[in-house]
C-alpha positions as CSV (number, residue, x, y, z in Angstrom):
1,M,22.4,-21.0,2.3
2,S,23.2,-19.0,-0.9
3,N,21.0,-16.3,-2.3
4,H,20.1,-18.4,-5.3
5,Y,19.2,-21.4,-3.1
6,S,17.1,-19.2,-0.7
7,I,15.1,-17.9,-3.8
8,E,14.6,-21.5,-4.9
9,L,13.5,-22.6,-1.4
10,A,11.0,-19.8,-1.1
11,D,9.5,-20.9,-4.5
12,R,9.4,-24.5,-3.4
13,L,7.7,-23.6,-0.1
14,N,5.1,-21.4,-1.9
15,A,4.4,-24.4,-4.3
16,G,4.6,-27.2,-1.8
17,C,3.7,-26.1,1.7
18,Q,-0.1,-26.4,1.7
19,C,-0.4,-26.4,5.5
20,V,-2.9,-24.3,7.4
21,S,-0.9,-22.1,9.8
22,L,-3.4,-19.5,10.9
23,D,-4.5,-20.0,14.5
24,R,-8.1,-19.0,14.1
25,A,-8.6,-19.1,17.9
26,G,-5.6,-16.9,18.4
27,L,-6.9,-14.5,15.8
28,E,-10.3,-14.3,17.4
29,A,-8.6,-13.6,20.8
30,E,-6.6,-10.8,19.3
31,L,-9.7,-9.2,17.8
32,E,-11.8,-9.8,20.9
33,R,-9.2,-7.8,22.8
34,V,-10.4,-4.7,21.0
35,S,-14.0,-5.2,22.3
36,P,-16.4,-8.1,22.9
37,G,-18.0,-9.2,19.6
38,F,-15.4,-7.5,17.5
39,H,-14.2,-10.7,15.9
40,A,-17.7,-11.5,14.6
41,E,-18.1,-7.9,13.4
42,V,-14.8,-8.1,11.5
43,M,-15.6,-11.4,9.8
44,A,-19.2,-10.7,9.0
45,G,-19.2,-10.1,5.2
46,R,-15.3,-10.5,5.2
47,P,-14.8,-14.3,5.1
48,H,-11.7,-13.9,2.8
49,L,-10.0,-11.0,4.5
50,F,-7.3,-13.3,6.0
51,S,-5.7,-16.3,4.3
52,D,-5.2,-19.5,6.3
53,S,-1.5,-19.6,5.6
54,V,1.7,-17.6,4.9
55,A,3.7,-16.6,1.9
56,F,7.5,-17.2,1.6
57,V,10.0,-14.7,0.2
58,S,13.7,-15.0,0.0
59,A,15.9,-12.5,1.9
60,E,17.5,-11.6,-1.4
61,H,14.2,-10.5,-2.8
62,V,13.4,-8.5,0.4
63,R,16.7,-6.7,-0.1
64,R,16.0,-6.0,-3.8
65,M,12.6,-4.5,-2.9
66,A,14.3,-2.3,-0.3
67,R,16.9,-1.1,-2.8
68,L,14.1,-0.1,-5.2
69,V,12.3,1.8,-2.5
70,A,15.6,3.7,-1.7
71,A,16.1,4.4,-5.4
72,V,12.6,5.9,-5.8
73,E,13.1,8.0,-2.7
74,R,16.4,9.5,-4.1
75,V,14.6,10.5,-7.3
76,V,11.5,11.9,-5.5
77,A,13.8,14.1,-3.4
78,L,15.0,15.9,-6.6
79,P,13.5,19.4,-7.3
80,A,13.5,18.5,-11.0
81,Y,11.4,15.4,-10.4
82,A,8.9,17.3,-8.2
83,A,8.5,20.0,-10.9
84,H,8.0,17.4,-13.6
85,V,5.3,15.4,-11.8
86,L,3.5,18.4,-10.2
87,A,3.1,19.9,-13.7
88,W,0.3,17.3,-14.3
89,A,-0.9,17.1,-10.7
90,P,-4.1,18.8,-9.4
91,E,-4.0,22.2,-7.9
92,S,-4.3,21.0,-4.3
93,A,-1.1,19.0,-4.7
94,R,0.9,22.2,-5.1
95,H,0.4,23.0,-1.4
96,R,3.5,21.8,0.5
97,S,3.5,19.9,3.7
98,P,6.6,19.2,5.8
99,A,5.1,15.8,6.7
100,P,5.9,13.2,3.9
101,G,2.6,11.3,4.5
102,V,1.9,7.9,6.2
103,F,1.6,4.5,4.7
104,L,3.0,4.4,1.2
105,G,2.4,1.0,-0.3
106,Y,5.0,-0.3,-2.7
107,D,3.3,-3.2,-4.5
108,F,5.5,-5.9,-6.2
109,H,5.0,-9.0,-8.3
110,L,7.8,-11.6,-8.2
111,G,8.6,-11.8,-11.9
112,N,11.2,-14.0,-13.6
113,T,13.9,-11.5,-12.9
114,G,12.9,-10.9,-9.3
115,P,10.6,-8.3,-7.7
116,Q,9.0,-5.9,-10.1
117,L,7.3,-2.7,-8.8
118,I,3.7,-2.7,-10.1
119,E,2.6,0.5,-8.5
120,I,2.9,2.8,-5.5
121,N,-0.1,3.8,-3.4
122,T,-0.8,6.3,-0.8
123,N,-3.0,5.4,2.2
124,A,-2.2,1.8,1.7
125,G,-4.6,-0.2,3.8
126,G,-4.0,-3.3,5.8
127,G,-0.9,-2.5,7.8
128,L,-2.4,-2.8,11.2
129,L,-4.5,-5.8,10.2
130,N,-1.4,-7.6,9.0
131,A,0.5,-6.8,12.2
132,L,-2.3,-8.4,14.1
133,L,-2.5,-11.3,11.7
134,A,1.2,-12.1,12.1
135,R,0.7,-12.8,15.8
136,A,-2.0,-15.3,15.0
137,Q,0.3,-17.5,12.9
138,K,1.8,-20.8,14.1
139,A,4.4,-23.1,12.7
140,C,2.7,-25.7,10.6
141,C,5.8,-28.0,10.0
142,D,9.5,-28.2,10.8
143,D,10.5,-26.2,7.7
144,V,8.2,-23.3,8.5
145,E,9.1,-23.3,12.2
146,A,12.7,-22.5,11.3
147,L,11.5,-19.5,9.3
148,L,9.1,-17.9,11.7
149,P,10.2,-14.5,13.0
150,G,11.7,-14.6,16.5
151,D,8.8,-13.1,18.3
152,L,5.5,-12.8,16.6
153,G,4.0,-11.5,19.9
154,S,6.1,-8.3,19.6
155,D,4.3,-5.1,19.2
156,T,7.0,-3.7,16.9
157,P,4.8,-2.9,13.9
158,E,2.3,-1.1,16.1
159,H,5.1,0.8,17.7
160,L,6.5,1.7,14.2
161,F,3.1,2.9,13.1
162,L,2.5,5.0,16.1
163,E,6.0,6.6,15.9
164,M,5.3,7.4,12.2
165,F,2.2,9.5,13.1
166,R,4.2,11.2,15.9
167,A,7.0,12.0,13.3
168,E,4.4,13.5,11.0
169,W,3.0,15.6,13.8
170,R,6.4,16.9,14.8
171,A,7.2,18.0,11.3
172,F,3.9,19.8,11.0
173,A,4.0,21.3,14.4
174,A,7.4,22.8,13.7
175,K,5.8,24.6,10.7
176,V,2.7,25.9,12.4
177,G,4.0,26.3,16.0
178,A,1.8,23.7,17.6
179,G,2.5,21.5,20.7
180,D,4.6,18.3,20.8
181,T,1.6,15.9,20.7
182,P,-1.6,15.9,18.7
183,Q,-4.6,16.0,21.2
184,R,-7.2,14.4,18.9
185,I,-7.0,12.4,15.6
186,A,-9.8,11.9,13.1
187,I,-9.7,8.7,11.0
188,V,-11.6,9.9,8.0
189,D,-13.3,8.0,5.1
190,E,-16.5,8.3,3.1
191,A,-19.2,6.5,5.1
192,P,-16.6,4.7,7.1
193,L,-18.9,2.0,8.5
194,T,-19.5,0.7,5.0
195,Q,-15.8,0.4,4.1
196,Y,-14.3,-3.1,3.7
197,L,-11.4,-2.2,5.9
198,Y,-13.5,-0.4,8.6
199,P,-12.2,-2.9,11.2
200,E,-8.7,-1.4,10.7
201,F,-10.1,2.1,11.5
202,V,-11.2,0.7,14.9
203,L,-7.8,-0.8,15.5
204,F,-6.2,2.5,14.8
205,R,-8.5,4.3,17.1
206,R,-7.6,1.8,19.8
207,L,-3.9,2.3,19.0
208,F,-4.1,6.1,19.4
209,E,-6.2,5.9,22.5
210,H,-3.8,3.6,24.2
211,A,-1.1,6.1,23.5
212,G,-3.2,8.8,25.2
213,I,-4.4,10.5,22.0
214,A,-8.2,10.9,21.6
215,A,-9.5,9.6,18.3
216,V,-12.7,9.5,16.3
217,I,-13.8,7.7,13.1
218,C,-15.9,9.9,10.9
219,D,-17.1,10.9,7.4
220,P,-15.5,14.1,6.0
221,Q,-18.8,15.8,6.0
222,E,-18.9,15.6,9.8
223,L,-16.0,18.0,9.9
224,A,-16.2,21.8,10.1
225,L,-13.7,24.6,9.7
226,R,-14.0,27.6,12.0
227,D,-11.7,30.0,13.7
228,G,-8.8,28.7,11.7
229,A,-9.2,25.2,13.1
230,L,-10.8,21.9,12.1
231,W,-13.6,20.6,14.3
232,H,-15.6,17.4,14.8
233,G,-18.6,18.7,16.7
234,S,-17.2,20.6,19.7
235,E,-13.8,18.8,19.6
236,R,-10.8,20.3,17.8
237,I,-9.0,17.9,15.4
238,D,-5.3,18.3,15.2
239,L,-4.5,15.4,12.8
240,V,-6.5,13.7,10.1
241,Y,-5.6,10.1,9.2
242,N,-6.9,10.4,5.6
243,R,-8.3,7.1,4.1
244,L,-10.2,8.8,1.3
245,T,-9.6,7.7,-2.3
246,D,-10.4,11.3,-3.5
247,F,-6.7,11.9,-3.5
248,A,-6.8,15.5,-4.6
249,L,-9.7,16.3,-2.3
250,D,-11.6,17.7,-5.3
251,D,-15.0,16.2,-4.4
252,P,-17.5,18.8,-3.0
253,A,-18.1,16.4,-0.1
254,N,-14.5,16.9,0.9
255,A,-14.5,20.7,0.6
256,T,-13.9,21.2,4.4
257,L,-11.0,18.8,4.4
258,R,-9.5,20.5,1.3
259,A,-9.8,23.9,3.0
260,A,-8.1,22.6,6.1
261,W,-5.3,21.1,4.0
262,L,-4.7,24.3,2.1
263,S,-4.8,26.5,5.2
264,D,-2.8,24.2,7.5
265,A,-5.7,24.2,9.9
266,A,-4.8,20.6,10.7
267,L,-2.3,18.0,9.6
268,I,-3.8,15.9,6.8
269,T,-1.9,12.6,6.2
270,P,-1.5,11.2,3.6
271,H,-2.2,14.3,1.6
272,P,-2.6,15.4,-2.1
273,Q,1.1,16.2,-2.6
274,A,2.1,12.8,-1.4
275,H,-0.2,11.2,-3.9
276,A,1.1,13.5,-6.7
277,L,4.8,12.7,-5.9
278,Y,4.4,9.0,-5.5
279,A,1.2,7.4,-6.6
280,D,0.1,9.0,-9.8
281,K,0.7,6.2,-12.3
282,R,2.2,8.6,-14.8
283,N,5.1,9.0,-12.4
284,L,6.2,5.4,-13.4
285,V,6.7,6.7,-16.9
286,A,9.2,9.2,-15.7
287,L,10.9,6.6,-13.4
288,C,11.4,4.4,-16.5
289,D,12.9,7.1,-18.7
290,D,16.6,6.7,-18.4
291,A,17.5,9.8,-20.5
292,L,15.2,12.0,-18.4
293,L,16.6,10.6,-15.2
294,A,20.2,11.2,-16.4
295,G,19.3,14.7,-17.3
296,W,18.2,15.3,-13.8
297,G,21.6,14.1,-12.5
298,V,20.4,10.7,-11.2
299,D,23.4,8.4,-10.8
300,A,23.9,5.3,-12.9
301,E,23.4,2.8,-10.1
302,T,20.0,4.4,-9.1
303,R,19.0,4.4,-12.8
304,A,20.0,0.8,-13.2
305,T,18.0,-0.2,-10.1
306,L,14.9,1.5,-11.5
307,A,15.3,0.0,-14.9
308,N,15.7,-3.5,-13.5
309,K,12.8,-3.3,-11.1
310,I,10.1,-1.3,-12.7
311,P,8.3,-2.8,-15.8
312,R,8.4,-0.5,-18.8
313,T,5.6,2.0,-18.5
314,E,4.2,4.4,-21.1
315,L,1.4,6.9,-21.5
316,V,-1.6,5.8,-23.5
317,V,-2.2,8.4,-26.2
318,P,-4.5,8.1,-29.2
319,E,-1.7,8.6,-31.7
320,H,-0.1,5.3,-30.5
321,A,-3.5,3.4,-30.6
322,G,-2.5,1.0,-33.4
323,D,0.8,0.0,-31.8
324,L,-0.7,-0.4,-28.3
325,W,-3.5,-2.5,-29.7
326,A,-1.0,-4.7,-31.5
327,R,1.0,-5.2,-28.3
328,R,-2.0,-5.3,-25.9
329,K,-1.4,-8.9,-24.8
330,Q,1.9,-7.9,-23.3
331,L,0.5,-4.9,-21.5
332,F,-1.6,-4.0,-18.4
333,F,-3.7,-0.8,-18.6
334,K,-4.3,1.4,-15.5
335,P,-5.9,4.8,-14.9
336,A,-3.3,7.4,-13.9
337,A,-5.2,8.2,-10.6
338,G,-6.6,4.7,-10.1
339,Y,-6.5,2.5,-7.0
340,G,-7.5,-1.0,-5.9
341,S,-7.4,-2.3,-9.5
342,K,-10.5,-0.3,-10.4
343,A,-10.9,0.2,-14.1
344,A,-7.6,-1.6,-14.7
345,Y,-7.4,-4.2,-17.5
346,R,-5.1,-6.9,-18.7
347,G,-4.4,-6.4,-22.3
348,D,-5.1,-10.0,-23.3
349,K,-8.6,-9.7,-21.8
350,I,-9.5,-6.2,-23.1
351,T,-12.2,-5.7,-25.7
352,K,-12.0,-3.2,-28.5
353,R,-14.9,-1.2,-26.9
354,V,-13.0,-1.0,-23.6
355,F,-9.8,-0.2,-25.3
356,D,-11.4,2.8,-27.0
357,E,-12.5,4.0,-23.5
358,V,-9.0,3.6,-22.3
359,L,-7.7,5.7,-25.2
360,A,-10.2,8.4,-24.3
361,G,-9.2,8.2,-20.6
362,N,-6.1,9.1,-18.7
363,Y,-4.3,5.8,-18.7
364,I,-0.8,4.3,-18.6
365,A,0.2,1.0,-20.2
366,Q,2.7,-1.2,-18.2
367,A,4.6,-4.2,-19.4
368,L,2.7,-7.2,-18.1
369,V,4.4,-9.0,-15.2
370,P,2.3,-11.9,-14.1
371,P,2.2,-12.4,-10.3
372,S,3.9,-15.4,-8.8
373,S,1.8,-18.1,-7.1
374,R,1.1,-19.8,-3.8
375,T,-0.5,-23.2,-3.6
376,L,-2.8,-23.9,-0.7
377,R,-5.2,-26.6,0.3
378,V,-8.8,-25.3,0.1
379,D,-11.6,-27.8,0.8
380,Q,-9.1,-30.6,0.8
381,A,-7.9,-29.8,-2.7
382,P,-4.7,-27.9,-3.7
383,V,-5.5,-24.5,-5.2
384,E,-3.1,-22.2,-6.9
385,L,-3.5,-18.6,-5.9
386,K,-1.8,-15.5,-7.3
387,L,0.5,-13.6,-5.0
388,D,1.7,-10.0,-4.7
389,L,3.7,-8.3,-2.0
390,R,3.0,-5.0,-0.3
391,N,5.8,-3.1,1.3
392,Y,4.5,-0.6,3.9
393,V,6.9,2.3,3.7
394,Y,7.5,5.5,5.6
395,A,10.2,8.0,4.9
396,G,12.1,5.4,2.8
397,H,11.9,2.8,5.5
398,V,10.1,-0.5,4.9
399,Q,8.1,-1.1,8.1
400,L,6.3,-4.3,7.2
401,I,5.8,-6.6,4.2
402,A,2.6,-8.5,3.7
403,A,1.2,-10.7,0.9
404,R,-2.2,-10.7,-0.8
405,L,-3.5,-14.0,-2.3
406,W,-6.3,-14.1,-4.8
407,Q,-7.7,-15.6,-8.0
408,G,-9.0,-13.6,-10.9
409,Q,-7.8,-10.8,-13.2
410,T,-7.0,-8.3,-10.4
411,T,-6.3,-8.3,-6.6
412,N,-9.5,-9.0,-4.6
413,F,-10.7,-10.3,-1.2
414,R,-13.3,-12.7,-2.7
415,T,-11.2,-15.9,-3.1
416,P,-11.6,-18.9,-0.8
417,G,-8.2,-19.4,0.8
418,G,-7.1,-15.9,-0.2
419,G,-6.7,-12.6,1.6
420,F,-3.9,-11.0,3.5
421,A,-1.1,-13.3,4.5
422,P,2.0,-12.8,6.6
423,V,5.3,-12.9,4.8
424,L,8.1,-15.2,6.1
425,T,11.6,-14.6,4.9
426,V,13.8,-17.4,3.8
427,P,17.3,-16.4,5.0
428,S,20.5,-16.5,2.9
429,T,24.2,-17.0,3.8
430,E,24.7,-13.2,4.3
431,E,22.5,-13.2,7.4
């Protein structure tokens, strides 16, 4: 099977395979393994967390996404790049950590020229949920059965994730002179019980506890800093798995966590510097600037990879207002420190009032790359859903690829038939 044919086959399967392949009973069993009643707890208020089917991606597109990840990593490693992006970063991002930070999310749309990087996120959610979801899939027809991974019952993603946290700790421990293994981990988010992905926090607590590491889920205001250490009640916290969207830890409610980060009282991961190096949307402007990259000594192949796989991105500044407004239908506007599509706008939908707010805010404008689509049968009728791909990445290594299916202007978990979906790779002749 050629690369071109595998891309075409993936497109045909996304358009034509409308089968339901999620084993709901298997999914319930996986969730009930955590604790009795956990399945009902997860699905209550989250009916569209999981799609009923899978998404198909050609092996060639998987390779192209990995090449882009590697290219970004080569640039991020340059001192000149770090100096450039840290110049506009918040003060807390200037504190250095030897741990790179867990769960980068490289999000792609499959444009006409192949995968296009839409954004990079720190604390990308859903990795463990998608590992569990993959095990609840079943072949729905002969074509799909041939494409299913060899052993969906494998615990490989969980093992990779656990080893990632262990690698973070080893890097941090070498700096501060701590032991080989963290004794207690805090999974931290604002009012965690109210978070949409709270079930994933429970899965991580279970993962850590099965590895012999105590774990607690808590709000940052439950933490205290004393005697040079971070505490949750009477228990010392060695490592914080940080799920907050206050990426700089600037909110007064996160003052204790910020102090712990700045004093190395505990390992915070992901941390403000990881967000500054990867996830500030203004970084995409630098990654699109060929002359700037060449001046930093970035090789031609890396620059070509970035140019081909990152949509042109520019800063939104008032002096370019007329030009941006004229081109708005070809642009997507995003806040520099945004996440989860919040306050992000398609240019062809934006009003003049909102555009004026964008001009006054801290925004970037990105060339619009519409997402590809996945057709599924919902209530006995074919429905076309939008599709994006999230690469969960650690230290330059793609651990897992998952899809999100939705309808609407931006990604959401409110669409019947939509939600997280496992990705099945259509092989090519090189494999």
